[in-house]
C-alpha positions as CSV (number, residue, x, y, z in Angstrom):
1,M,-16.0,9.6,-1.8
2,P,-19.7,10.3,-2.5
3,V,-18.8,11.4,-6.0
4,A,-16.9,8.2,-6.5
5,W,-19.9,6.1,-5.4
6,K,-22.2,8.2,-7.6
7,R,-20.1,7.9,-10.8
8,R,-18.4,4.5,-10.3
9,W,-20.8,2.5,-8.2
10,V,-20.8,-0.4,-10.6
11,A,-17.0,-0.7,-10.6
12,L,-16.9,-0.3,-6.8
13,I,-19.4,-3.0,-6.1
14,S,-17.8,-5.4,-8.7
15,A,-14.4,-4.9,-7.2
16,A,-15.7,-5.3,-3.7
17,A,-17.3,-8.6,-4.6
18,I,-14.2,-9.9,-6.3
19,I,-11.9,-8.8,-3.3
20,G,-14.4,-10.4,-0.9
21,L,-14.4,-13.7,-2.7
22,A,-10.6,-13.6,-3.0
23,S,-10.4,-13.2,0.8
24,L,-12.2,-16.6,1.1
25,A,-9.3,-18.3,-0.6
26,Q,-6.9,-20.1,1.7
27,A,-3.8,-19.2,-0.3
28,L,-2.7,-17.0,-3.2
29,G,-4.0,-18.2,-6.5
30,P,-5.8,-17.1,-9.7
31,V,-8.6,-15.5,-7.8
32,W,-6.1,-13.1,-6.1
33,V,-4.7,-12.2,-9.6
34,V,-8.2,-11.3,-10.6
35,A,-8.7,-9.3,-7.4
36,I,-5.5,-7.3,-7.9
37,A,-6.5,-6.6,-11.5
38,A,-10.0,-5.5,-10.5
39,S,-8.5,-3.2,-7.8
40,T,-6.1,-1.7,-10.3
41,I,-8.8,-1.0,-12.8
42,L,-11.0,0.6,-10.1
43,L,-8.1,2.7,-8.9
44,A,-7.4,4.0,-12.4
45,S,-11.1,4.9,-12.7
46,L,-11.1,6.6,-9.3
47,H,-8.0,8.7,-10.2
48,A,-9.8,9.8,-13.4
49,V,-12.8,10.9,-11.4
50,A,-10.5,12.8,-9.0
51,F,-8.6,14.5,-11.8
52,D,-12.0,15.6,-13.4
53,M,-13.0,17.1,-10.1
54,I,-9.8,19.0,-9.7
55,R,-9.9,20.4,-13.2
56,Q,-13.4,21.5,-12.7
57,A,-12.2,23.4,-9.6
58,G,-9.8,25.3,-11.7
59,V,-6.6,23.6,-10.8
60,E,-4.4,22.8,-13.8
61,T,-3.3,19.2,-13.9
62,P,-1.6,17.2,-16.6
63,T,-4.0,15.4,-18.8
64,G,-3.7,11.8,-19.7
65,L,-6.0,8.9,-20.6
66,P,-6.5,6.5,-17.6
67,A,-4.8,3.3,-18.8
68,S,-5.5,0.4,-16.5
69,G,-2.9,-1.7,-18.2
70,Q,-0.2,0.9,-17.6
71,L,-1.3,1.2,-14.0
72,L,-1.2,-2.5,-13.5
73,A,2.3,-2.6,-14.9
74,C,3.2,0.2,-12.5
75,V,1.8,-1.6,-9.5
76,L,3.6,-4.8,-10.4
77,L,6.9,-3.0,-10.9
78,L,6.4,-1.3,-7.6
79,G,5.7,-4.6,-5.9
80,V,8.8,-6.1,-7.3
81,L,10.9,-3.1,-6.3
82,M,9.6,-3.0,-2.8
83,A,10.1,-6.8,-2.5
84,I,13.7,-6.3,-3.5
85,V,14.2,-3.5,-0.9
86,G,12.5,-5.6,1.8
87,A,14.7,-8.6,1.0
88,L,17.9,-6.5,1.2
89,L,16.9,-5.1,4.5
90,L,16.0,-8.5,5.8
91,V,19.3,-9.9,4.8
92,L,21.1,-7.1,6.6
93,L,19.0,-7.7,9.7
94,L,19.8,-11.4,9.6
95,A,23.5,-10.8,9.1
96,L,23.4,-8.4,12.1
97,A,21.5,-10.9,14.2
98,F,24.0,-13.6,13.4
99,G,26.9,-11.3,14.3
100,V,25.2,-10.3,17.6
101,A,24.5,-13.9,18.5
102,S,28.0,-15.1,17.6
103,A,29.4,-12.6,20.2
104,G,27.2,-14.2,22.9
105,V,28.0,-17.1,25.2
106,H,27.0,-20.6,24.4
107,F,26.8,-19.8,20.7
108,D,27.2,-22.7,18.4
109,A,27.2,-22.0,14.7
110,A,26.3,-25.6,13.9
111,D,23.2,-25.5,16.2
112,P,20.6,-22.8,15.3
113,R,18.8,-23.5,18.5
114,T,21.6,-21.8,20.4
115,W,21.5,-18.6,18.4
116,G,18.5,-17.0,20.1
117,Q,19.7,-17.9,23.5
118,A,23.1,-16.4,22.8
119,V,21.6,-12.9,22.3
120,D,21.8,-10.9,25.6
121,E,19.9,-7.8,26.6
122,R,22.3,-5.5,24.9
123,G,22.1,-7.5,21.7
124,R,18.3,-7.4,21.8
125,A,18.4,-3.6,22.1
126,V,20.8,-3.4,19.2
127,L,18.5,-5.6,17.1
128,G,15.4,-3.7,18.1
129,I,17.0,-0.4,17.0
130,A,18.2,-1.9,13.8
131,S,14.7,-3.3,13.1
132,A,13.1,0.1,13.7
133,L,15.6,1.7,11.3
134,A,15.0,-0.9,8.7
135,A,11.2,-0.4,9.0
136,G,11.7,3.4,8.7
137,M,13.9,2.9,5.6
138,F,11.2,0.7,4.0
139,A,8.5,3.3,4.8
140,W,10.7,6.1,3.4
141,V,11.3,4.3,0.1
142,F,7.6,3.4,-0.1
143,A,6.7,7.1,0.4
144,R,9.2,8.3,-2.2
145,L,7.5,5.9,-4.7
146,A,3.9,6.5,-3.6
147,Y,3.2,9.0,-6.4
148,A,4.0,6.5,-9.2
149,P,0.5,5.2,-9.7
150,V,-1.2,8.7,-9.9
151,A,1.7,9.9,-12.1
152,T,1.2,7.0,-14.4
153,I,-2.5,8.0,-14.9
154,A,-1.7,11.7,-15.2
155,R,1.2,11.3,-17.7
156,G,-0.3,8.4,-19.7
157,R,2.9,6.3,-19.4
158,V,4.3,3.9,-16.7
159,Q,6.0,5.8,-14.0
160,V,8.1,4.2,-11.2
161,L,11.5,5.6,-10.4
162,S,10.7,8.6,-12.5
163,A,8.1,9.6,-9.9
164,W,10.8,9.6,-7.2
165,P,11.4,13.4,-7.3
166,L,7.7,14.2,-6.8
167,S,7.9,13.3,-3.1
168,R,11.1,15.3,-2.3
169,G,10.6,16.9,1.1
170,L,7.1,15.4,1.4
171,V,7.8,12.0,2.9
172,L,6.3,12.7,6.3
173,K,3.3,14.4,4.8
174,T,2.8,11.6,2.4
175,L,3.0,8.9,5.1
176,A,0.6,10.8,7.3
177,G,-1.9,11.1,4.5
178,L,-1.6,7.4,3.6
179,V,-2.1,6.4,7.2
180,A,-5.1,8.8,7.6
181,T,-6.8,7.5,4.5
182,G,-6.1,3.9,5.2
183,A,-7.0,4.0,8.9
184,P,-10.8,4.1,8.4
185,A,-10.9,0.9,6.3
186,V,-8.5,-0.9,8.6
187,V,-10.4,0.1,11.8
188,A,-13.7,-0.9,10.1
189,L,-12.2,-4.2,9.1
190,L,-11.0,-4.9,12.6
191,I,-14.4,-4.1,14.0
192,W,-16.0,-6.3,11.4
193,R,-13.7,-9.2,12.2
194,C,-14.6,-9.0,15.9
195,V,-18.3,-9.0,15.0
196,A,-17.9,-11.9,12.5
197,A,-16.1,-13.9,15.2
198,S,-19.0,-13.7,17.6
199,P,-21.6,-16.5,17.8
200,L,-24.2,-14.3,16.1
201,G,-21.8,-13.3,13.4
202,P,-22.8,-13.5,9.7
203,T,-21.8,-16.3,7.3
204,S,-18.3,-16.3,5.9
205,I,-19.5,-15.3,2.4
206,A,-21.4,-12.2,3.7
207,G,-18.4,-11.3,5.9
208,A,-16.1,-11.5,2.9
209,V,-18.3,-9.3,0.7
210,I,-18.6,-6.7,3.5
211,A,-14.8,-6.8,3.9
212,G,-14.5,-6.2,0.2
213,L,-16.8,-3.3,0.4
214,L,-14.7,-1.7,3.1
215,I,-11.6,-2.1,1.1
216,A,-12.9,-1.2,-2.4
217,G,-15.6,1.2,-1.2
218,L,-13.7,3.1,1.5
219,G,-10.0,2.5,1.3
220,L,-9.4,2.9,-2.4
221,P,-11.6,6.0,-3.0
222,L,-9.9,7.8,-0.1
223,N,-6.4,6.8,-1.3
224,A,-7.2,7.9,-4.9
225,G,-8.6,11.2,-3.8
226,L,-5.6,12.0,-1.5
227,M,-2.9,11.1,-3.9
228,T,-4.6,12.9,-6.8
229,Y,-4.9,16.0,-4.7
230,L,-1.3,15.9,-3.5
231,Y,-0.1,15.2,-7.0
232,A,-2.0,18.2,-8.4
233,Q,-0.6,20.4,-5.7
234,I,3.0,19.2,-6.4
235,T,2.7,19.8,-10.1
236,Q,1.0,23.1,-9.6
237,D,3.8,24.3,-7.3
238,S,6.4,23.2,-9.8
239,A,4.7,25.0,-12.6
240,D,4.4,28.2,-10.5
241,A,8.1,28.0,-9.6
């Protein structure tokens, strides 16, 4: 992360300011489109820095020009794909919930207010287990596709489903790494939110800029460094095999 700040400090501060200002918006709008684009450009730059560091350390990695446009296309496609997966899982959960409710007493299909009351303790347990399984399935798909952005940078072309084999047998390791690199920024944001909510807290603009710094200056560099390192290890192991 110090190397990222040393070599990309202008991009980090710019992205932090844009993300911070976007967080002031009450709803999604053009400012969020700009924030996502700025984050994607920054992520592409950070991956390039990480690949340079790995190559200097003597680890062979695929070469490819960082293309922010390709990475943005990759991120958008990933978002659409994960939205489809989430929608399918939600439909399955809703169908299961309806089936569980219809088996309960006092259920009236014409009155949605009776649906929740018709679910007994056993039904709630079934829905809880099903929700946990759905969340696990969503996380599993996300981990299998997590290497798509870094593969896009390394190979110089958009990678989405073609990056699926990279995470074979590495789902738990990938999820653990993503949680570990994301936790510092999340914890810092939660602490900052508590401080900002106090009577002596800073103004909303200052708080938004600091929140942007935590995301762009802490979360994204850690994520880029981890995913680049893991990708280099995966490709190196494949080349040795």
